[in-house]
C-alpha positions in Angstrom: -6.4 3.8 -31.9 -3.5 1.4 -30.9 -4.3 -1.7 -29.1 -3.7 -1.5 -25.4 -0.7 -3.8 -25.8 0.8 -1.7 -28.6 0.3 1.4 -26.1 2.2 -0.3 -23.6 5.4 0.0 -25.7 5.0 3.7 -25.8 7.2 5.0 -22.7 4.9 7.9 -22.1 3.1 7.1 -18.8 -0.8 6.9 -18.4 -3.4 8.3 -16.2 -5.8 6.0 -14.6 -9.3 7.0 -13.3 -10.4 7.4 -9.7 -12.6 5.7 -7.1 -15.8 4.7 -8.4 -17.8 3.4 -5.4 -16.7 6.5 -3.3 -18.1 8.8 -6.3 -21.3 6.9 -6.3 -21.7 7.4 -2.5 -20.8 11.0 -3.0 -23.7 11.5 -5.5 -26.0 10.0 -3.0 -26.3 6.4 -4.2 -26.1 3.8 -1.7 -26.5 0.1 -2.6 -26.0 -3.2 -1.0 -23.6 -3.8 -4.0 -22.1 -1.0 -6.2 -22.5 -3.2 -9.5 -26.2 -2.8 -9.2 -25.7 0.8 -10.1 -25.1 -0.3 -13.7 -29.0 -1.3 -13.8 -30.5 1.1 -11.4 -28.7 4.2 -12.0 -26.9 3.9 -15.5 -26.8 7.9 -16.0 -25.0 8.3 -13.1 -22.6 5.5 -14.0 -21.9 7.0 -17.5 -21.5 10.6 -16.0 -18.8 9.3 -13.2 -17.0 7.8 -16.4 -17.3 10.9 -18.2 -16.0 13.2 -15.3 -13.0 11.0 -15.2 -12.3 11.1 -18.9 -13.0 14.9 -18.8 -10.3 15.4 -16.0 -7.8 13.7 -18.2 -7.8 9.9 -17.6 -6.4 7.7 -20.3 -8.0 4.6 -18.8 -11.3 4.1 -17.3 -12.5 1.1 -15.2 -15.8 -0.7 -15.5 -18.2 -0.8 -12.6 -17.6 -4.5 -12.0 -15.5 -4.6 -8.8 -18.1 -6.6 -6.8 -20.0 -8.1 -10.0 -19.3 -11.7 -9.5 -21.9 -14.2 -8.4 -20.3 -14.6 -5.2 -20.8 -11.1 -4.3 -24.2 -10.7 -6.1 -25.7 -13.6 -3.9 -25.3 -11.5 -0.8 -27.6 -9.0 -2.5 -29.9 -11.9 -3.6 -29.0 -11.8 -7.1 -28.0 -14.9 -9.3 -25.2 -15.7 -11.7 -27.3 -14.6 -14.6 -27.5 -11.2 -13.0 -23.8 -10.9 -12.8 -23.5 -11.6 -16.6 -26.1 -8.8 -17.3 -24.4 -6.3 -14.8 -21.3 -6.8 -16.2 -22.6 -6.2 -19.9 -24.2 -3.1 -18.7 -21.0 -1.9 -17.1 -18.9 -2.3 -20.2 -21.5 -0.6 -22.3 -21.8 2.4 -19.9 -17.9 2.7 -20.0 -17.9 2.6 -23.7 -21.0 5.1 -23.8 -18.9 7.5 -21.8 -15.7 7.2 -24.1 -17.9 7.9 -27.2 -19.3 10.9 -25.8 -16.0 12.2 -24.8 -14.8 12.0 -28.2 -11.2 10.9 -26.8 -9.4 7.8 -27.2 -9.7 6.2 -23.8 -9.1 2.5 -22.8 -11.5 0.5 -20.9 -10.2 -1.9 -18.2 -12.4 -4.6 -16.9 -12.4 -4.7 -13.3 -12.0 -7.8 -11.4 -12.1 -7.5 -7.6 -11.7 -10.2 -4.8 -14.0 -12.9 -3.5 -16.2 -11.7 -0.5 -13.9 -13.5 2.1 -11.1 -15.8 2.5 -10.5 -18.5 -0.1 -9.9 -22.1 0.4 -6.4 -22.1 -1.0 -5.6 -19.7 2.0 -7.7 -20.9 4.6 -6.9 -24.7 4.2 -10.4 -25.7 3.7 -14.1 -24.7 3.0 -15.2 -24.7 6.6 -13.6 -21.2 6.9 -13.0 -20.3 3.2 -14.8 -20.2 -0.1 -14.1 -23.2 -2.1 -11.4 -22.8 -4.8 -13.9 -24.2 -7.5 -16.1 -21.3 -6.9 -13.9 -18.8 -6.9 -12.7 -20.0 -10.2 -15.8 -20.1 -11.7 -17.0 -16.9 -10.4 -13.6 -15.3 -12.0 -14.3 -17.2 -15.3 -17.9 -16.0 -15.6 -16.8 -12.2 -14.9 -13.8 -12.4 -17.2 -15.5 -14.1 -20.0 -18.3 -11.6 -20.0 -15.8 -8.8 -19.9 -14.1 -10.1 -22.9 -17.4 -10.8 -25.0 -18.2 -7.2 -24.3 -14.9 -5.8 -25.7 -12.6 -4.4 -22.8 -9.1 -3.7 -23.7 -7.5 -5.3 -20.8 -8.1 -6.8 -17.3 -7.4 -5.2 -14.2 -7.2 -7.6 -11.3 -7.4 -5.5 -8.2 -7.4 -4.9 -4.5 -6.3 -8.6 -3.9 -5.6 -9.7 -0.4 -4.5 -13.0 -1.8 -1.8 -13.5 -4.5 -3.2 -17.2 -5.0 -6.7 -15.5 -5.8 -4.9 -13.0 -8.1 -3.4 -15.9 -9.7 -6.6 -17.7 -10.1 -8.1 -14.6 -11.7 -5.0 -14.2 -14.1 -5.7 -17.7 -15.2 -9.1 -17.1 -16.3 -8.0 -13.9 -17.9 -5.2 -15.6 -19.7 -7.7 -17.8 -21.5 -8.9 -14.6 -23.5 -5.6 -13.4 -24.7 -6.2 -10.1 -23.6 -3.4 -7.9 -21.5 -3.7 -8.5 -17.9 -2.7 -6.2 -14.8 -2.6 -7.4 -11.3 -2.6 -5.4 -8.3 -2.4 -6.5 -4.7 -3.3 -4.5 -1.7 -1.0 -4.3 1.1 -0.3 -3.2 4.7 3.0 -2.1 6.3 5.1 -4.8 7.9 8.6 -4.8 9.4 10.8 -8.0 9.1 12.1 -8.8 12.8 15.4 -10.3 11.6 16.5 -7.7 8.9 14.5 -4.6 10.0 13.2 -4.1 6.3 10.0 -2.5 5.8 8.0 -5.0 3.8 4.4 -4.6 2.5 2.4 -7.7 3.0 -1.4 -8.4 2.0 -3.7 -9.5 5.0 -2.7 -12.9 3.9 0.8 -12.2 4.4 1.7 -12.0 0.6 4.7 -9.7 -0.2 5.7 -8.5 -3.8 8.0 -11.5 -3.7 5.4 -14.0 -2.8 3.3 -12.6 -5.8 6.0 -13.0 -8.4 6.7 -16.6 -7.0 2.9 -17.6 -7.1 2.3 -16.2 -10.5 5.4 -17.8 -11.7 4.9 -21.2 -10.0 2.0 -22.3 -12.0 0.0 -23.9 -9.0 -3.3 -22.1 -10.2 -2.6 -22.4 -13.8 -1.8 -26.0 -15.0 1.8 -25.3 -14.8 1.8 -22.3 -16.9 4.1 -19.3 -15.8 1.6 -16.5 -15.5 4.4 -13.8 -15.4 4.7 -14.5 -19.1 1.0 -13.4 -19.7 0.9 -10.6 -17.1 1.7 -7.0 -18.6 1.2 -4.7 -15.6 2.0 -5.3 -11.8 1.2 -3.0 -9.1 -0.9 -2.1 -6.0 -3.9 -0.2 -5.2 -6.1 1.0 -2.2 -4.2 0.6 1.1 -4.8 2.9 4.0 -2.7 2.5 7.3 -4.9 4.1 10.1 -1.6 4.7 12.3 1.1 5.2 9.7 0.1 8.1 7.5 3.8 7.7 5.9 2.5 4.4 4.3 -0.8 5.6 3.1 -1.9 7.2 -0.3 1.0 8.1 -2.3 3.7 7.4 -0.1 2.3 4.0 0.0 2.2 4.0 -3.8 5.9 5.1 -4.1 7.1 2.4 -1.5 5.0 -0.2 -3.1 6.1 0.3 -6.5 9.7 0.4 -5.2 9.3 -2.9 -3.5 7.8 -4.5 -6.6 10.7 -3.3 -8.8 13.3 -4.4 -6.4 11.8 -7.9 -6.1 11.9 -8.2 -9.8 15.4 -6.9 -10.1 16.8 -9.3 -7.3 15.0 -12.2 -9.6 16.6 -11.0 -12.7 13.0 -10.9 -14.3 12.2 -8.9 -17.3 10.8 -5.7 -16.6 7.1 -4.9 -16.6 4.9 -1.9 -16.4 4.0 -1.0 -13.1 0.8 0.6 -12.0 -0.4 2.3 -8.8 -3.4 3.8 -7.6 -3.9 4.4 -3.7 -6.7 5.7 -1.5 -6.9 9.5 -1.0 -5.8 8.8 2.7 -7.7 6.8 5.5 -11.5 7.5 5.4 -12.7 9.5 8.2 -16.3 10.5 9.4 -17.3 14.0 9.7 -18.6 15.3 13.2 -22.3 14.2 12.1 -20.9 10.7 11.7 -22.7 10.4 8.6 -20.5 11.8 5.9 -17.0 10.1 5.0 -14.1 12.4 3.7 -10.7 11.6 2.7 -7.9 13.7 3.9 -5.6 13.8 0.9 -6.1 16.8 -1.2 -5.7 16.7 -5.1 -2.6 19.0 -4.7 -1.1 16.9 -2.0 -1.4 13.7 -4.1 0.0 15.5 -7.4 3.0 16.5 -5.7 4.1 13.1 -5.3 3.6 12.3 -9.1 7.2 12.9 -10.0 8.6 10.7 -7.3 6.0 7.9 -8.2 7.2 8.0 -11.9 10.8 8.0 -10.7 10.2 4.6 -9.1 8.9 3.4 -12.4 5.4 3.7 -12.3 3.6 3.9 -15.7 -0.2 3.9 -15.2 -1.2 6.1 -12.2 -4.6 7.1 -10.6 -6.5 6.6 -7.5 -8.7 4.4 -5.5 -11.2 5.2 -3.0 -11.7 8.7 -2.2 -10.0 10.0 -5.3 -12.5 12.2 -7.2 -12.1 13.8 -10.7 -10.6 16.9 -9.1 -7.7 14.3 -7.9 -7.3 12.9 -11.4 -7.2 16.2 -12.9 -4.4 17.2 -10.5 -2.6 13.9 -11.3 -2.7 14.7 -14.9 -1.3 18.1 -14.8 1.6 16.8 -12.7 2.5 14.1 -15.1 2.2 16.5 -18.0 4.6 18.8 -16.4 6.9 16.1 -15.2 
């Protein structure tokens, strides 16, 4: 099997997996922290990975989105538990790959901290100390690397500065890195341009500047060490045209244009949006996502046309969604 870095040289695009937390929820597992499922419900974790592989995913992601010590403190677990949960998560993913008999890559998921960070908030009265954020990412990254993930997927980042901190931790391992922010729709008052920005106001242009600037990497240009850039999640409650696959298409376009405007060397792009905005059913107990597999799959050609290389789904995307995306990609 080619290394993931070698696979990126192949122009043939790939399919990512779908929403893991939402799949746990759909299977009746409700935890204070989804990473605890690695310990409490190992067979379900393996089964979810297996279902995404069977649906056609070329890449699956570890169940470590909220496995950092900062998140686990809220579930009354310590840093040692974080390492153990991360190790289990990688082993469960590898077990699913082995059972499938397919050649599938394993991405190590690295999610955002559970709140604002010092670098954005301007201090620790409101934000989490930068030192604590760095240490948490280093612990998760180090354990993922020890357990043998193929690359890191830094995802759902509301702060490009935190994304840079996580990327710097990942850079130390020498493994490939993907960086994904999660955006919301904004419109520039002067130009009238639609610009996607994170909750901290970071656009695709800001991400490029922050990664290249070296502020969080001792002067090192992190763009030289990141192989994939993209976006995930994203659900606008009042703008369906900027939710789901339309959001992914617009986001990749803005990222590509930002790189072209700066004359930057091309990167692989990835995109894995939510299956629409989650809604409560009439009983107000069950959540459903409105974008059906066929609806998302119908946009695959357009997303590929914007330059996306690795395509999947975030919250609410099921194995059925991934199967539809696979079929659409194979027929593009």
